[in-house]
C-alpha positions in Angstrom: -0.9 -11.9 14.9 1.0 -11.9 11.6 4.5 -13.3 11.4 7.4 -11.4 10.1 11.0 -12.2 9.2 13.2 -11.9 12.3 15.2 -8.7 12.1 12.8 -6.8 9.9 12.8 -3.1 11.0 10.2 -0.4 10.2 10.8 3.3 10.9 8.0 5.8 11.5 9.2 9.3 10.6 6.7 12.0 11.5 6.1 15.6 12.5 3.5 16.7 15.0 2.5 20.2 15.8 0.3 19.7 18.8 0.6 16.1 19.7 -2.3 14.7 17.7 -0.2 13.4 14.8 2.4 12.0 17.2 -0.4 9.9 18.7 -1.2 8.5 15.3 2.6 7.9 14.7 2.8 5.9 17.9 -0.2 3.8 16.8 1.5 3.1 13.4 4.7 2.0 15.3 2.6 -0.1 17.6 1.0 -1.9 14.7 4.3 -2.5 13.0 5.8 -3.9 16.2 2.8 -6.2 16.7 4.1 -8.3 13.8 6.2 -11.1 15.2 9.9 -10.6 14.5 9.5 -6.9 13.5 11.1 -4.0 15.3 9.6 -0.5 15.0 11.5 2.8 15.4 9.7 6.1 16.1 11.6 9.1 14.8 10.5 12.8 15.0 11.7 15.0 12.1 13.1 17.3 14.8 15.6 14.6 15.6 16.2 13.4 12.1 19.9 14.4 11.9 20.7 11.6 14.4 18.9 9.0 12.4 20.0 9.2 8.7 22.3 6.2 9.0 19.6 4.2 10.8 17.1 4.9 8.0 19.5 3.3 5.5 19.3 0.1 7.4 15.5 -0.3 7.9 13.3 -2.4 5.6 10.5 0.2 5.4 9.6 3.7 6.4 6.1 5.1 7.2 5.9 8.9 6.8 3.4 11.0 8.6 2.6 14.7 8.9 -0.4 16.9 9.8 -2.2 18.5 7.0 -2.0 22.3 7.2 -3.6 24.4 4.5 -4.0 21.4 2.2 -0.3 20.3 2.5 2.1 18.5 4.7 3.4 20.8 7.5 6.4 23.0 6.8 8.5 21.1 9.3 7.8 17.8 7.5 8.5 19.5 4.1 11.9 20.6 5.5 12.7 17.0 6.2 11.6 16.0 2.7 13.9 18.7 1.2 16.8 17.5 3.4 16.6 14.0 1.9 17.7 15.5 -1.4 21.2 15.9 0.0 21.2 13.2 2.7 19.7 10.4 0.7 18.8 11.2 -2.9 22.2 12.7 -3.8 24.0 9.7 -2.3 22.4 7.2 -4.8 18.9 6.8 -3.3 19.8 4.7 -0.3 16.1 4.1 0.3 15.5 2.4 -3.1 13.4 -0.8 -2.9 12.4 -0.2 0.8 8.6 -0.2 1.4 6.9 3.1 2.2 3.5 4.3 3.4 1.9 7.4 4.7 -0.5 8.9 7.2 -1.9 12.3 8.1 -4.1 14.1 10.5 -6.2 17.3 10.4 -9.0 19.0 12.3 -11.4 18.7 9.4 -13.0 15.5 8.2 -11.3 16.0 4.9 -9.1 19.1 5.1 -7.6 18.0 1.8 -5.7 15.2 3.6 -5.6 13.3 0.3 -3.3 16.0 -1.1 -0.8 15.3 1.8 -0.9 11.5 1.2 -0.3 12.1 -2.5 2.6 14.4 -1.7 4.1 11.8 0.5 3.6 9.0 -2.0 5.3 11.1 -4.8 8.2 11.8 -2.3 8.5 8.0 -1.7 8.5 7.4 -5.5 11.3 9.9 -6.0 13.3 7.7 -3.6 12.3 4.6 -5.6 10.4 3.0 -2.7 7.5 0.6 -2.9 4.3 2.2 -1.8 1.9 0.2 0.5 -1.7 1.4 0.5 -4.0 1.2 3.5 -5.6 -2.0 2.3 -9.0 -1.3 3.9 -12.4 -0.7 2.3 -14.3 2.5 3.3 -15.6 2.1 6.9 -18.5 4.4 7.6 -20.4 4.7 4.3 -23.9 3.3 4.9 -26.8 3.7 7.3 -25.9 0.7 9.5 -22.2 1.6 9.9 -20.8 3.8 12.7 -18.0 6.2 13.4 -16.3 3.4 15.5 -15.1 1.7 12.3 -11.7 1.2 10.7 -11.1 3.7 7.9 -14.2 5.7 8.8 -13.0 8.5 6.5 -12.8 6.2 3.5 -9.1 6.8 2.4 -7.3 4.3 0.2 -3.8 5.7 -0.3 -2.9 5.8 3.4 -4.2 6.3 6.9 -6.1 9.5 7.8 -7.1 10.7 11.2 -9.3 13.6 12.3 -8.8 15.5 15.5 -11.2 18.2 16.7 -9.5 21.6 16.7 -10.7 22.4 20.2 -9.6 19.2 21.9 -6.1 18.1 23.0 -4.2 15.0 22.0 -5.4 13.4 25.3 -8.8 12.8 23.8 -8.4 13.0 20.1 -8.0 11.5 17.5 -10.6 8.8 18.3 -9.9 5.2 18.8 -11.2 4.2 15.4 -8.5 6.3 13.7 -5.8 5.0 16.0 -6.8 1.4 15.2 -6.7 2.3 11.5 -3.2 3.6 12.0 -2.2 0.4 13.8 -3.6 -1.6 10.8 -1.4 0.4 8.4 1.7 -0.2 10.5 1.0 -4.0 10.7 0.4 -4.1 6.9 3.6 -2.3 6.1 5.6 -4.6 8.5 4.1 -7.7 6.9 4.9 -6.5 3.3 8.4 -5.6 4.3 8.9 -9.0 5.9 7.6 -10.7 2.8 10.0 -8.8 0.6 12.9 -9.5 2.9 12.1 -13.2 3.0 11.9 -13.3 -0.8 15.2 -11.5 -1.2 16.8 -14.1 1.3 15.5 -17.0 -0.9 16.8 -15.4 -4.1 20.2 -14.6 -2.5 20.4 -18.2 -1.3 19.5 -19.6 -4.7 22.1 -17.4 -6.4 24.8 -18.4 -3.9 24.0 -22.1 -4.7 24.6 -21.7 -8.4 
């Protein structure tokens, strides 16, 4: 298990239409919380109005949404738009926090990359530091299997696939959830490293 800086906090902000993306969000939060000293917060966009202040205090935010018609869901886009007045207009309170993204769709691709790019640009508008998935493509040769991390071969963030005719009780598969956990742990580790670096710099400046 990786070690983090005590008190590091990672929020996972997500929308889920049918429960599949929520399952991925929980895996991301689980991965972030697996890093020693890191606390993870799970926040649905439906409940966001009660969490704006909390998001100003965290070290990193992982954003997640299902991909509908080649884009993030309308509910998640509504959250994105709401940040213009609740965050951006107040001086970009999220500047220099780490950020990452994940998405889920019924199709293997479903243009999920477009959603990850949309989320990455959104994070850039808030002057956040984007953390990529950090995994090589998983299922890309004759001896690999579907039970592999990053089986869909995404680089920008984590992508899951859930069969349209199956409930969140059985899909997305374990490989996609493990990939989401990996992303959560990676974001937590990067956030902890940045927090530790800031602490060292602040101590050095105070000693001058």
